[in-house]
C-alpha positions in Angstrom: -78.3 -39.7 -46.7 -80.6 -39.6 -49.8 -82.1 -37.0 -48.6 -79.5 -34.9 -48.0 -78.5 -35.1 -51.3 -81.9 -34.4 -52.8 -82.2 -31.1 -50.8 -79.3 -30.1 -52.0 -79.8 -30.7 -55.4 -83.4 -29.1 -54.8 -82.1 -26.1 -53.6 -78.9 -25.8 -56.7 -82.1 -26.1 -58.6 -83.8 -23.1 -57.0 -80.9 -20.9 -57.0 -80.3 -21.4 -60.8 -83.7 -20.8 -61.7 -83.8 -18.2 -59.8 -80.2 -16.3 -61.2 -82.0 -17.0 -64.7 -84.7 -15.3 -64.1 -82.9 -12.2 -62.9 -80.7 -12.1 -65.5 -84.4 -12.4 -67.8 -85.9 -9.9 -66.5 -82.8 -7.6 -66.4 -82.2 -8.1 -70.6 -86.3 -7.3 -70.5 -84.9 -4.0 -68.9 -82.1 -3.2 -70.8 -84.8 -4.0 -73.8 -80.8 -4.6 -76.1 -79.3 -7.7 -77.5 -76.1 -5.3 -78.4 -75.8 -4.7 -74.8 -77.4 -7.9 -72.6 -78.6 -10.9 -74.5 -81.5 -13.0 -72.3 -80.2 -16.2 -71.6 -82.6 -18.2 -74.5 -80.7 -16.3 -76.7 -77.2 -17.5 -75.4 -78.7 -20.9 -75.5 -79.4 -20.4 -79.1 -76.2 -19.2 -79.4 -74.5 -22.3 -77.3 -76.8 -24.7 -79.8 -75.6 -22.8 -82.9 -71.9 -23.4 -81.9 -71.8 -26.8 -80.5 -73.1 -28.4 -83.3 -70.1 -26.7 -85.4 -66.2 -28.4 -85.7 -65.0 -25.4 -85.1 -66.2 -25.3 -81.8 -64.4 -29.0 -80.7 -61.5 -28.0 -82.2 -61.1 -25.0 -79.8 -62.5 -26.3 -77.0 -60.2 -29.4 -77.4 -57.0 -27.3 -77.7 -58.1 -24.6 -75.2 -57.9 -27.5 -72.6 -54.9 -29.0 -74.0 -52.9 -25.9 -73.6 -54.6 -25.7 -70.4 -53.8 -28.8 -68.6 -50.1 -29.3 -70.3 -49.2 -25.7 -68.5 -50.9 -26.7 -64.7 -49.2 -30.4 -65.4 -45.8 -28.6 -66.1 -46.5 -26.5 -63.3 -47.4 -29.3 -60.6 -44.4 -30.9 -61.9 -41.6 -26.9 -61.7 -43.3 -26.1 -58.5 -42.2 -29.8 -56.8 -39.0 -29.2 -58.0 -38.5 -26.0 -56.9 -40.2 -26.9 -53.2 -37.3 -29.8 -52.6 -35.2 -27.1 -53.5 -35.8 -24.5 -51.4 -36.4 -27.1 -47.9 -33.0 -29.0 -48.9 -30.9 -25.7 -49.1 -30.8 -22.6 -48.2 -29.4 -20.8 -50.7 -31.7 -22.1 -52.9 -34.3 -20.8 -50.3 -32.8 -17.3 -50.7 -32.5 -17.1 -54.0 -35.7 -19.3 -55.2 -38.4 -17.3 -52.7 -38.5 -13.8 -53.4 -38.4 -14.8 -57.7 -41.6 -17.5 -56.6 -43.2 -14.5 -54.7 -42.7 -11.7 -57.4 -44.0 -14.4 -60.5 -47.7 -14.6 -57.6 -47.7 -10.6 -57.1 -47.2 -9.6 -60.9 -50.6 -9.2 -62.5 -51.0 -12.1 -65.8 -51.3 -9.3 -67.9 -48.0 -8.1 -67.6 -46.5 -11.9 -67.9 -48.9 -12.0 -71.4 -47.5 -9.2 -73.6 -43.7 -10.5 -72.4 -44.4 -13.0 -73.5 -46.0 -12.3 -76.6 -42.6 -10.2 -77.2 -40.1 -13.9 -76.6 -42.2 -16.7 -78.3 -44.7 -18.1 -80.5 -48.1 -17.1 -79.2 -49.3 -20.4 -79.5 -46.6 -21.6 -76.7 -48.1 -18.2 -74.7 -51.0 -19.9 -72.6 -49.3 -22.2 -71.7 -46.3 -20.1 -70.3 -49.4 -18.9 -68.3 -51.1 -21.7 -67.2 -47.7 -23.4 -65.8 -46.4 -19.0 -64.4 -49.9 -18.7 -62.4 -49.5 -22.4 -60.9 -45.9 -22.9 -59.4 -47.0 -20.1 -56.9 -50.1 -21.5 -55.1 -48.1 -25.4 -55.0 -45.1 -24.3 -54.1 -46.2 -21.8 -51.0 -48.5 -24.7 -49.7 -45.8 -27.2 -50.0 -43.6 -24.7 -48.0 -46.0 -24.4 -45.5 -47.0 -28.2 -44.8 -43.0 -29.0 -45.0 -42.5 -25.6 -42.4 -45.4 -27.0 -40.0 -43.6 -30.4 -39.8 -44.7 -32.2 -36.3 -41.5 -31.1 -34.2 -42.1 -34.5 -32.3 -41.2 -36.3 -35.2 -38.2 -34.6 -35.8 -37.0 -35.7 -32.4 -38.1 -39.0 -32.8 -36.1 -39.5 -36.2 -33.2 -37.6 -34.4 -33.2 -40.1 -31.9 -33.4 -43.4 -33.8 -30.6 -41.7 -36.1 -32.7 -41.4 -39.7 -30.7 -41.4 -42.6 -31.9 -38.0 -44.6 -33.2 -39.8 -47.0 -35.6 -41.7 -44.9 -36.8 -38.6 -42.6 -37.7 -37.3 -46.7 -39.4 -39.8 -47.3 -41.2 -40.7 -43.8 -42.1 -37.4 -42.5 -41.5 -34.6 -44.4 -43.3 -35.8 -47.4 -46.3 -37.3 -45.7 -46.6 -33.7 -43.9 -46.5 -31.6 -47.2 -48.8 -33.9 -49.1 -52.1 -32.5 -48.1 -50.5 -29.1 -48.5 -49.4 -30.5 -52.2 -53.0 -31.8 -52.7 -54.9 -28.9 -52.0 -52.3 -26.4 -54.1 -53.1 -28.7 -56.9 -56.8 -27.7 -56.4 -56.8 -23.9 -56.5 -54.2 -24.0 -58.8 -56.6 -25.4 -61.1 -58.8 -22.6 -61.1 -55.7 -20.0 -61.4 -54.3 -21.9 -64.5 -57.6 -22.0 -66.6 -58.3 -18.4 -66.3 -55.2 -17.9 -66.9 -54.8 -19.7 -70.0 -57.9 -17.9 -71.3 -56.8 -14.5 -70.6 -53.5 -15.9 -72.5 -55.3 -17.0 -75.4 -57.8 -13.3 -75.9 -54.1 -11.9 -75.9 -52.0 -13.7 -77.8 -55.2 -15.2 -79.9 -53.7 -18.6 -81.3 -55.6 -20.9 -84.4 -58.3 -22.7 -82.2 -58.6 -21.6 -79.2 -61.8 -20.9 -76.7 -60.4 -17.2 -76.4 -59.6 -16.3 -79.8 -63.2 -16.7 -80.5 -64.0 -14.7 -77.5 -62.4 -11.9 -78.9 -64.1 -12.5 -82.1 -67.1 -12.4 -80.7 -66.5 -9.2 -78.4 -64.6 -7.2 -81.8 -67.7 -7.9 -84.4 -70.8 -7.1 -81.3 -71.9 -11.1 -81.6 -72.9 -10.6 -78.2 -74.9 -13.5 -77.4 -71.5 -15.7 -79.0 -69.7 -14.0 -76.2 -72.0 -14.7 -73.2 -72.2 -18.6 -75.4 -68.3 -19.3 -74.9 -68.5 -17.5 -71.4 -70.4 -20.1 -69.7 -68.4 -22.4 -71.7 -65.3 -21.4 -70.2 -67.5 -21.3 -66.7 -69.0 -25.0 -67.3 -65.5 -26.1 -68.3 -63.4 -24.7 -65.5 -66.2 -26.1 -62.7 -66.2 -29.7 -64.8 -62.2 -29.7 -64.7 -61.6 -28.7 -61.6 -64.4 -31.8 -60.2 -62.3 -33.9 -62.3 -59.3 -33.2 -60.5 -60.6 -33.1 -56.7 -62.1 -36.2 -57.9 -59.1 -37.8 -58.7 -56.2 -36.4 -55.9 -58.6 -36.7 -53.4 -60.1 -40.6 -54.1 -58.0 -42.0 -51.9 -58.6 -40.5 -48.9 -62.4 -40.8 -49.3 -62.0 -44.9 -50.2 -59.8 -44.2 -46.9 -63.5 -43.2 -45.1 -65.5 -46.2 -46.0 
């Protein structure tokens, strides 16, 4: 088991080193930091940013906004999924609306939201909107795939609607809910950052990304982009560990 982990770690290190070399060679070929800075220039820029209070305030505020939208989206998705499953009328009303939300480009929602609300709330709303369709559709798909034999057994034993919901539908839909939560995090993060870039609230990673582009500070732009990528990977990993912690413990 240890050797497998060591091999995986070695593979990741080699892959990282390879792409850093490719990046460095491309930067040498271009020869213009304004267009493509080298990895060393980006690391230097990141080092200068990390020691500033502005960096930590922007990072903390962005994480708070996106996580808030993410959690609100999960709660609303679960409530809407329950309504959809329990009522054919709710299904007829909600299903088209949620699918329209999923199909609409996030930029359109951001522009509309900027007309209706304070720019600080726009990233929260965008993160929430991107989460709802993903979690909702995963729950509905698992609900519809509920084992019919279990439903027949429930009918034979004359189980109440609540007991069927609690002991059959919830366990059936739960794996879809977990998978939806993990998938939705990436969408919430990207849409939240995009909303910050366009709405430019105070103390936000997206705002600093925008200003780095406006002032042609390309190393800073790459540095902030690397922060976005690293935070996205770390948060998704944490959520995955939290959500699937019980299952991994069962496997042990």
